[in-house]
C-alpha positions in Angstrom: 6.2 -29.7 104.5 9.8 -31.8 104.0 10.6 -32.9 100.6 9.8 -36.3 101.7 6.9 -35.8 103.2 5.6 -34.4 100.3 6.5 -36.9 97.8 4.4 -38.9 99.8 1.4 -37.1 99.9 1.6 -36.8 96.1 1.8 -40.2 95.7 -1.0 -40.9 97.9 -3.4 -38.3 95.7 -1.7 -40.0 92.6 -2.7 -42.9 93.7 -6.3 -42.2 95.5 -6.9 -40.7 91.7 -6.1 -44.0 89.6 -8.3 -45.7 92.7 -11.6 -43.6 92.1 -11.3 -43.4 88.2 -11.5 -47.2 88.4 -14.5 -46.8 90.5 -16.3 -45.0 88.0 -15.5 -41.3 90.1 -14.9 -38.5 87.6 -12.2 -36.2 88.9 -13.3 -32.7 88.7 -10.4 -30.8 90.4 -7.2 -31.7 92.2 -5.5 -29.8 95.4 -8.0 -26.9 95.1 -7.7 -24.0 97.3 -10.1 -21.0 99.1 -9.0 -19.0 101.4 -10.2 -21.6 104.6 -8.3 -24.5 103.5 -7.8 -27.3 100.4 -9.4 -30.2 99.0 -6.8 -32.6 97.6 -9.8 -34.2 95.1 -12.7 -33.5 94.1 -14.9 -35.5 91.7 -18.3 -36.5 90.1 -19.6 -40.2 91.2 -23.2 -41.1 90.4 -24.4 -37.0 90.6 -23.1 -36.5 93.7 -20.4 -34.5 93.8 -17.2 -35.9 96.1 -14.9 -33.9 98.4 -12.0 -36.0 99.1 -9.3 -35.7 101.7 -6.4 -37.9 101.5 -3.9 -39.2 103.9 -1.0 -41.7 103.0 1.2 -43.0 105.8 4.5 -44.8 105.8 3.2 -47.3 108.4 0.6 -47.1 111.2 3.1 -46.5 113.8 1.4 -43.9 115.1 -1.8 -44.1 114.4 -4.0 -45.2 111.1 -3.6 -42.6 107.9 -7.8 -41.7 108.8 -7.4 -40.9 112.1 -5.7 -37.7 111.1 -8.8 -36.3 109.7 -10.8 -35.0 112.7 -13.1 -32.5 113.0 -11.3 -29.6 112.8 -9.9 -30.7 109.4 -13.6 -32.3 108.1 -14.8 -28.2 108.9 -11.9 -26.9 106.6 -12.8 -29.3 103.6 -16.7 -28.3 103.9 -15.9 -24.6 104.1 -14.2 -24.8 101.3 -15.8 -27.1 99.5 -18.9 -24.8 99.9 -16.5 -22.4 97.9 -16.1 -24.7 95.1 -20.3 -24.9 94.8 -20.6 -21.1 94.6 -18.1 -20.9 92.0 -19.4 -23.8 90.2 -23.2 -22.7 90.8 -23.9 -26.6 91.8 -25.3 -28.7 89.8 -25.5 -31.7 92.0 -28.1 -33.4 93.7 -26.1 -34.6 97.2 -22.1 -33.7 98.1 -20.6 -35.9 100.3 -17.0 -36.4 101.8 -14.8 -39.3 101.6 -11.3 -40.1 102.9 -8.8 -42.0 100.3 -6.3 -43.8 103.7 -3.1 -45.4 102.2 -0.2 -47.2 103.8 2.5 -47.3 101.5 5.5 -49.7 102.1 9.6 -49.0 101.9 9.0 -50.2 97.6 6.6 -47.6 97.5 3.8 -49.7 97.1 0.3 -50.1 98.1 0.2 -52.2 101.2 -3.1 -50.8 102.4 -5.6 -49.0 100.9 -9.5 -47.8 102.2 -12.2 -45.7 101.2 -14.1 -44.4 103.4 -17.2 -42.9 102.0 -19.5 -40.1 103.4 -18.0 -38.9 106.5 -19.6 -36.4 108.5 -18.8 -34.6 111.7 
C-alpha cells in the first residue's frame, strides 16, 4: 500500500472513531487482526458488538467508498469478528457490521460521511 493511501486510511479511521464516539459508541479495538483479515474498528453500542469497516476516498470518481465493501470483504470481517468473539468469550446480545464511508477533499476535510448500520450479505 502506498504511503499516501495509508495516510488516507489512517485519517479515515481516526475520523470514523471520533464520529462513532460522538454517537455513543465505545471503541474497543482498532485494526484488530486475525488469520482471516482485519477489522478497522470494533465498538460497543447499546449492548451490541459492532464491527466497523472504514472506507475513505479522495473523490467518488471511481465509485462511492462503501461500494468497495463487497461480499468477500464482509465474509472476512465476519470470520475475523468470530475470532474476536471467541477470544472475548462474548457477552454481547447482538452483533452487527457497519460501514463508515468518507470522502475527504484536497484540504483533508470531510466532504461527505455516511454511516451504514447493520450491513449483511
